[in-house]
N, C-alpha and C positions, 0 to 999 in steps of 0.2 A: 215625471217621465215614467212610462210603463215599459218594462222589459219582459220579453217572453221567456218562460222556462221551457226548454226544449229537450225532448228525448235524445239520447246519444245516437250516433250513427251505428247501426247494427250491421254485422257481417252479412254477406250474401247468403250464408247457410242458415241464418236466423231471420225469417221474414217479418216477425213481429214480436212484441212482448206484452206483458200484462202489468198494469199498475198494482203493486202489492200493498204498500203501506205509505200513507201520507203522515209525516211527523209534525206537520204544522197545519193549523186551521186558518181560514180566511180572517184577515185582520191581525194575525200574529206578526210580531217583528221578526225579521230574519237578518242574518249577517252574511257577508260574502263567504262562499265555500262552506256554508253550514248545510248539513244533510237535510234535504227536504222530503225526498220520496225514494222508495225502492222500486225498481222495475225488474220483474222476473221474466227470464226467457226460458227456453227449453233446457238450457245448460248452466247458466250462471245468473246471479242476482247483481244488477248494476245499480250503484248508488248515484243519485242525481243531486247536485248541490246548488245553492243559490248563486246566481251570476252577479249579485250585487247586494249592498246593504239596503234595507228598506222594509216594506210591509207586504205580506202575501195578500194580493188584491183579489185574485180569482183562481179557482181550481177548475180547469177545463176538462180534465180526465180524472174520474173518481176511481177508487179501489175496485179492481175487477175489470176495468175497461181495457180494451186492446189498443195498443199504439204501434206506430211504425217509426222508422228512422226519422229523426229530426222533426217529429211532430210536436207542436206546441201543447204542453200539458198544464200550464198555469201561467199566471201573470204576477210580476212583482213591481210594486210602486217604489221607485227609488227614493231613498231618504235624502232630504235637503237640510236636515238639522246639522249645524256645525258641531264639530267634536268639542267636548268639554275639556278645558285646560286642567290637567291633573297636577300642575305645579303647586307643591305644598306652600310656596310663598304667597300664593293668591288667596287672601283671606275672604274674598267674596264668594268662594265656592264652599258649599257646605261639606265638611269632611266627615260628617257623622254617617256611619254605615249601620243600617238596621240589621239586627241579627236575624238570620233566616229562620223560618218556621220549620220545625222538624229537623231530622238529622242532616248534618252538613255533608254534601256529596264529596267535597274535597277531603274532609276529614275521614269519612268512611272508606274512601277509595284507597287510602294508604299508598298514594303515588303509583297505583297499579295502572297499566296501560289498558285503556278501554276504547273500543271503536265508537264512532259517533252514534250509530244506530243503537248499540247496546247502552250507551250513556243515556240516551233519550228514554228508553224503556225503564231503566233503573230509576231515573228521576221521577218519571210519571207514576210508577208504582211504589215509590219510596222503599226500595229494597236495600238490604245491607250488602254492600259489595263483598265483604269478607265471606259471605255464605255462598258466593257464586264461584264455581271453578272455571278458570280460564284455560281454554285449550289452544289458544293462539300462540304464536312465537313469543317466548319470554313470559308466558302466562297471560298474554293479552286476552281480554274478555271480548268476545264477539256477540253479535245479535243472537246467533244460534245458541250460545252458552246460556243467555238469559231465557230463551224459549225452552231450552232443556231443563232449566231450573224450575220453570212453571210446571212442565209436564212431570217432573220427578217429585214435586212437592205434594203433600197430602191435599185432597180435594178442598178441605176447608181452609187451606192456606193460600189457594190460588185466587187472585183477583179476577172478577168477572164483570164485564160491562156489556149490557144488552144493546145500548145505543151509543154511537160515538158522542163523546162529551158528557155522558151520564156519569155521575159519581160512582166509583168502583165500590162494590159490595162483596162480601164473602158469601160462599154458598151456605154456610151454616146460619146466616142471618135470614135466609129465605125459607119459606115453608117447603118441606121436602115431601114429595109425593112419589113413592116408589123408588126405584133405583135410578141413579143419575146416568145419563148418556150425553155424549158430546159429538156433534156432527160438524166436521170441518171439510172444506173442499181440498182436493188434491193440489199440491203445489205443481207448478208447470214441470219441474224436474221429475217428480214422482209420476205424473201423468205420462210424460215422454218415455220414462223407463218402462212403464206398464205397456205402452203402445208398442215399443220395440220388442219387448219380451213376447207379446202376443204375436207380433209379426214374424218373429223368428220361429216360433213353434208352428205357425200356420202356413208359412210360405217356404220352408226349407225341409229337406229330407234329413232331419237331424238324427244322428246316431252317436253313441258314446262307446269308446273302448277304454279299458283300464289296464294298468300295470302297477308294479310297485318297485321302489328303488331304495337301495341302502344309502343313507346319507352319511355313512361313517367317514368316507374319504373327504367329503366337503367339510364335515365337522372338524376333522383332524387338521386340515389346512387352515380353517378359520381360527381354531384354538391356538395354533402355532404362530400365526402371523398377525392376529388381530391388533395387538398392541403396536407392533412395528408399522402395520398398515395405517393405523389411525395417526401415528406421529408423522409419517411420511406425507400423508394426504390431508394435513391440516384439520384433524378432528373428524374426518369422514370414517364412519364405522363400516366394517366389513360384515355384510349380512348375507342371507341366502338368496334373496331376490336377484342380486346381480349375477350369481352363478346361473340361475334359471334363464335370465334374459340372454346371457352370452350363449348358453347351451342351446336355447331355442333358435337363436340366430344362426348357429352353425347347422342345426338340423333343417331349418327352413331352406338353406342353400342347397341341401341334398334333395329336398322334396319340395320343389317350387309350387306344386299344386296346393299344398297346405297354406302357402303364403298368397294365394290368389284370391280374387273376388269375382262376383257375378254382376254383370251389368246387362240387364235384359237377357238376350240370348247369347251374349258374349262372355267368355272367360278372360279376365284381365290378369295377366301374370306380372307381378311387380318385381323389378330388378333391384329392390332395396327392402330392408326390413325395418318397418316402423312398428314398434311393439307397444301396444296399449297395456297399461298396468292398472287393474281395477283397485281403487282405494275407496274407503268409506269416509263420508263427510256428514255433518249434521243434517244436511238436506237430502241425503241419499247416496246411492252408489254413483261414482263418477269414474271415467276412464281416461286419464291423461295419457299422452302418447310420447314415447321416447323416439325421437326422430333419428334415422340412420344408426340404429343400435349396433350394426355390424362394425361401425367405425369408432366405437367407444369402449374404453377399458372398464374394469370393475369399479374403480374409484369414481369415474365420471358418471356411471350408471347409478351408483349408490347416492351420490350427491344430488343428482337430478330427481331421483325418486323421493328423497327426503324433502326437497323443495316442493314437489307436487303435494306431498302429504300435508305440509304446513299451509300451503295455499288452500287446499281443500278444507282444512279445519277453520281457516279464517274466512272462507267464502270468497277468496281472491283469484280462483282459477279463471283464466281468460278462455274465451271460446276457442281461440287458436290452439290452446293447450290440449283440447279434446277432440279436434277434428282430424279426420284421416285415421291411419292405423291399418296395418295389414294382418295383424295377429294379436290376440289378447291373452294375457295371463291373469288368472284370478286366484287369490290366495285365501281360501276359507280356513286354512289351518291356523291363522292368527286368532280366530275366534273359537277354535277347538273342534272344527269339523274334521271328522275322520274319513268320510267319503261322501261325495256329492256328484251331481251331474250338472256341469255348467251349461248355460244357455248361450247360443251363438250371438255375436254382436254384428248384425248385418251391416254392410254387405260382405263382411269377412266370412270365410268358410270354415274357420276352426278356432277353438279356444282351449287353452290348457288350464286345468284345475289342479292347484296344489292343495295339500291337506296337512293335517297335524303329523309331526314326527313322533312316532311312538315305538318304544323298544318292544321287540317281539322275538321269540325263538325262531331261528331260521336254520335250515340244513345247509352247511357249507362244507363241501368236500367230505361228506360222510360224517361230519360232526355237527352237533347242535350248538349254535352260538347265538348270543343275545345281541341283536343289531338294531340301530335306530332306523326304522323303516317309514317310508311315506308312500301312500297311495297316490297315483297320478291318474287323472281322467282327461281324455281328449274327446271333446264333442266336435263333430265335423259334419259338413253338408255332403251327404252321400251322393248328391247329384253330380258332383265333379271330383270328389275324392273317393277312391275305392277303399274297401276295407283293408286290403293288403298295404296300400300306401300309408294309411292312418296308423296301422299297427307298427309298420317299420319306422315311421317317424317317432312314435312313442318309445320304441326300443332304442333308437338312436339317442334320444334324450337320456334314457336310463344308462346306456353305456358310457356316455360322456360324464354324467354325474358320479358314476361309480368309479371312473378313472379319469379325473380332470386333466391329466397330462395330454389327453386327446385334443384339448383346446389349443395347447401350444403346438402340437404336432399336426393339427388340422387333419385328423383322420377320423 
């Protein structure tokens, strides 16, 4: 009996996907729920597993082909072989197990958690698991970790295969003519990011205003309460991002134009604050959204952001996590950026850029003091946000961060 392997149902915001990688060839045995293929969309990678035990009979959609929701991408011939009785009392069954050739995956893995896609790549390329850093939850090794291992290894250490199924060879075993170059197609995510960046710069009247804020008050609160905060909220750590999310939420209430979006010739004013938080993932920059941020406390925000970061590292962010959003915060400071100009995330009309906290001499009431300062950058669409409104919005953020009591007093 033949069963179709179908693409999953894609959300309305994602019209199609692309076959990224087949992990099985025609004629290979497969087991139920075994990873067969990755489908890449504009926002996430979706893993498709086998619907049954059997043999991969046919591949209907090859790598690079475009698919739509519920489209058949392959066929599996169901297995009719009865299961072998593993009862040790049955002497008719041969109990001899042949030693595997090469390093044992189970032995080398040292009981580490490995995603199915990563395990497949590790086994095919005979990699030592101990040499691969896992960025997933609890040290879980993801497919992106293995790909990062390839890219960070020296050129002569990376396996290269010109044709699917051809034995892998190393670059140093081939004749070298000049300098080596590698051409790879953009991933769907990278291509989508590039498209949206170009769209933002070409279709908006983008302008950026800057200010600086002393982080001393926030740092003092964090240092004073971080241990008690972590104990009270079951291990959730108090970071800076939750302060910025809450601060932006209050400032957006005062300046609703900054929280608006453009739809054709209409301006849409949102009566809620859904804050997008830009996080880095192995596949590129993604922006998961904190829904109804105005109704969440610092602990809830920190916990949700941490969940998003873990999902992004493991490649498990759902499309629903990244749709919508009325305002975005980007933190280049975690990578050491001192000052930058963030690009708008259409159809949003503003984005806040955070940067590195750096001690600088500042004049305070006629005296020079060393304070932990951060540059803030607000990029906005000048078509609907006036310069006065943008500057006042950024000043409101500065005032709240330098005097966090304003959050409690709602002033």
